[in-house]
C-alpha positions, 0 to 999 in steps of 0.5 A: 512485433510492433508496439501497440501504441505505434500500430494505432491500437488503443486499449485499456488497463482495468482492474475491477473487483467486487466482494460483498459490500466492497467494490473498486474500479480503476482503469486507464484508457491507453492510446498512442500518447499514453506514457509508460509513467501513466501506466506505472502510475495506474499499476501502482494504484491497483497494487496499493488497493490490492495490498491494503485490501489483501491484509484487511481480508485476512482477519488479522486485526491491523489496528493492533498490529499498527499500534505495535509498529507505532510503539517500535518506531516512535520518535524515529526518523527515516534512516537505516540506523533508526530502522536497525535500532527499531528492529533490534529492540524487538524481543522475539518472545514478547513480540510473538505473544503480542502479535498473536493477540491480533490473529484469529489463529496462530496460523495467522502469525506470519501475516501479522509479522509481514504486516508489522514489518510493512507498517514499520517501514511505512511509518518511518517513511520507507515505501514498501511498494511503489506508490503514486505519491512517489511517482508524482514527485518523480514525474510531475506530469502524472496527475494523481487522481483524487477520490471523489466525494466530500473528504475532509470538509466539515458538514453543515 
């Protein structure tokens, strides 16, 4: 079967989600000049949005879990030795009790544990998902789309 780009067939990659007050639209027009790196970039952006929001919608207090992660990785640099030290400093019973305070029910504990590991890795500089920043460092031709709006500027 011929590749869609070779056959001259245009298309798009689109992710649209709406839930209550939250809405996101991410799309990329695809044509014969679209590179695999550009496709990878939009998919990484979609995945980042889905990952972040999926944790937010669980009801686990992510701020509390992030605070636990901060405490565990404070002063640690990106290295597998430092990661090992951070993980070995965990006292399972104490950690479980601390994580449970961030959970609406005990059944949410596996989600909090999963988010804790992701948060620790991210805070130490290990990426747990392919992100647009890593892609743009590897492929400078990929332009990272900045969100629209007045972010970071002082209002008068």
